Backbone as CSV, one residue per row, in Angstrom:
resi,resn,N_x,N_y,N_z,CA_x,CA_y,CA_z,C_x,C_y,C_z
1,MET,-46.848,-89.171,-57.601,-47.871,-90.235,-58.180,-48.567,-89.489,-59.222
2,GLN,-48.826,-89.908,-60.400,-49.749,-89.230,-61.355,-51.137,-89.896,-61.565
3,CYS,-51.836,-88.980,-62.145,-53.500,-89.419,-62.401,-53.379,-90.327,-63.424
4,SER,-54.291,-91.474,-62.891,-54.587,-92.895,-63.700,-55.204,-92.701,-64.732
5,ILE,-56.031,-91.421,-65.399,-56.380,-91.230,-66.418,-55.453,-90.926,-67.499
6,SER,-55.606,-91.506,-68.574,-54.164,-91.656,-69.455,-53.840,-90.545,-70.326
7,GLU,-55.069,-89.498,-70.295,-54.760,-88.227,-71.140,-54.249,-87.178,-70.154
8,CYS,-54.633,-87.535,-68.935,-53.949,-86.593,-67.695,-52.512,-86.647,-67.386
9,LYS,-51.936,-85.560,-67.255,-50.497,-85.577,-66.649,-50.567,-84.907,-65.305
10,GLU,-51.538,-84.661,-64.612,-51.414,-83.871,-63.540,-51.328,-84.732,-62.133
11,LYS,-50.910,-84.322,-61.258,-50.331,-84.965,-59.891,-51.616,-85.471,-59.310
12,ALA,-51.684,-86.780,-58.578,-52.857,-87.411,-57.983,-52.933,-86.813,-56.611
13,ILE,-53.960,-86.687,-56.408,-54.260,-86.328,-54.843,-55.118,-87.018,-53.965
14,GLN,-55.964,-87.973,-54.729,-56.799,-89.196,-54.066,-56.953,-90.291,-54.782
15,THR,-56.912,-91.623,-54.079,-56.900,-92.875,-54.378,-58.434,-93.513,-54.361
16,VAL,-59.112,-93.640,-55.390,-60.669,-94.062,-55.130,-60.903,-95.559,-55.723
17,LYS,-61.914,-95.997,-55.023,-62.176,-97.282,-55.384,-63.341,-97.176,-56.366
18,ILE,-63.029,-97.831,-57.496,-63.816,-97.638,-58.577,-64.729,-99.120,-58.622
19,SER,-64.437,-100.134,-58.514,-64.900,-101.176,-58.310,-64.514,-102.411,-57.224
20,PHE,-64.934,-103.360,-57.257,-64.613,-104.218,-56.104,-62.899,-104.412,-56.238
21,ARG,-62.538,-104.591,-57.314,-61.195,-104.891,-57.301,-60.166,-103.716,-57.669
22,GLU,-60.604,-102.646,-58.512,-60.020,-101.718,-58.884,-60.162,-100.489,-58.359
23,THR,-59.043,-99.897,-57.999,-58.789,-98.521,-57.662,-58.041,-97.635,-58.521
24,ARG,-58.379,-96.203,-58.324,-57.520,-95.412,-59.206,-57.168,-94.192,-58.359
25,ASN,-55.979,-93.555,-59.012,-55.569,-92.407,-58.306,-55.944,-91.198,-59.307
26,LEU,-56.532,-90.389,-58.740,-57.193,-89.194,-59.617,-56.375,-87.917,-59.070
27,CYS,-56.529,-86.994,-60.431,-55.960,-85.494,-59.568,-57.364,-84.916,-59.150
28,ASP,-57.163,-83.666,-58.880,-58.089,-82.629,-58.296,-59.275,-82.737,-59.291
29,GLY,-58.714,-82.246,-60.632,-60.027,-81.950,-61.561,-61.156,-83.542,-61.794
30,HIS,-60.371,-84.691,-61.789,-60.943,-85.954,-62.204,-61.884,-86.173,-60.801
31,PHE,-61.081,-86.093,-59.652,-61.878,-86.300,-58.469,-63.058,-85.641,-58.279
32,LYS,-63.171,-84.301,-58.427,-64.196,-83.287,-58.719,-65.288,-84.131,-59.262
33,LEU,-65.225,-84.559,-60.575,-65.989,-85.203,-61.341,-66.410,-86.377,-60.961
34,PHE,-65.559,-87.287,-60.427,-66.026,-88.628,-59.841,-66.896,-88.388,-58.517
35,LYS,-66.671,-87.242,-57.722,-67.545,-87.195,-56.427,-68.778,-86.880,-56.894
36,ASN,-68.978,-85.880,-58.257,-70.310,-85.419,-58.264,-70.905,-86.293,-59.566
37,LYS,-70.623,-87.617,-59.589,-71.414,-88.200,-60.694,-72.619,-88.709,-60.525
38,ASP,-73.166,-88.747,-59.030,-74.316,-89.207,-59.100,-75.694,-87.904,-58.821
39,ILE,-74.818,-86.738,-59.122,-75.869,-85.664,-58.949,-76.662,-85.494,-60.173
40,GLU,-77.942,-85.317,-60.149,-78.598,-85.214,-61.440,-78.853,-83.694,-61.964
41,HIS,-78.351,-83.590,-63.090,-78.468,-82.513,-63.802,-79.774,-81.858,-64.552
42,PHE,-80.680,-81.122,-64.507,-81.708,-80.962,-65.298,-81.813,-80.085,-66.414
43,PRO,-81.757,-80.175,-67.536,-81.663,-79.391,-68.827,-82.957,-78.175,-68.608
44,ARG,-82.110,-77.022,-69.154,-83.098,-75.884,-69.161,-83.207,-75.606,-70.483
45,PHE,-84.698,-75.505,-70.942,-84.809,-75.357,-72.514,-85.533,-73.798,-72.482
46,SER,-84.914,-73.091,-73.719,-85.692,-71.859,-73.889,-85.970,-71.255,-75.503
47,LYS,-86.704,-70.610,-75.372,-87.461,-70.644,-77.144,-86.433,-69.755,-77.870
48,ALA,-86.103,-70.294,-78.941,-85.117,-69.900,-79.827,-85.601,-68.387,-80.501
49,SER,-87.002,-68.412,-80.857,-87.223,-67.057,-81.340,-88.833,-67.157,-81.383
50,ASP,-89.541,-65.966,-81.689,-90.923,-65.912,-81.456,-91.834,-66.040,-82.646
51,TYR,-91.214,-66.568,-83.694,-91.920,-66.954,-84.831,-92.948,-68.127,-84.921
């Protein structure tokens, strides 16, 4: 079984329910992205220079 993402040619490892009617087969990389979609990522800003 192949990953449902059109650009991906990897082997699917997990079937995930996207919505009420839709399911997708995801490879390892896309499954990790889907699993971590609700985690908030905070940006870190730094000074470019002292001028």
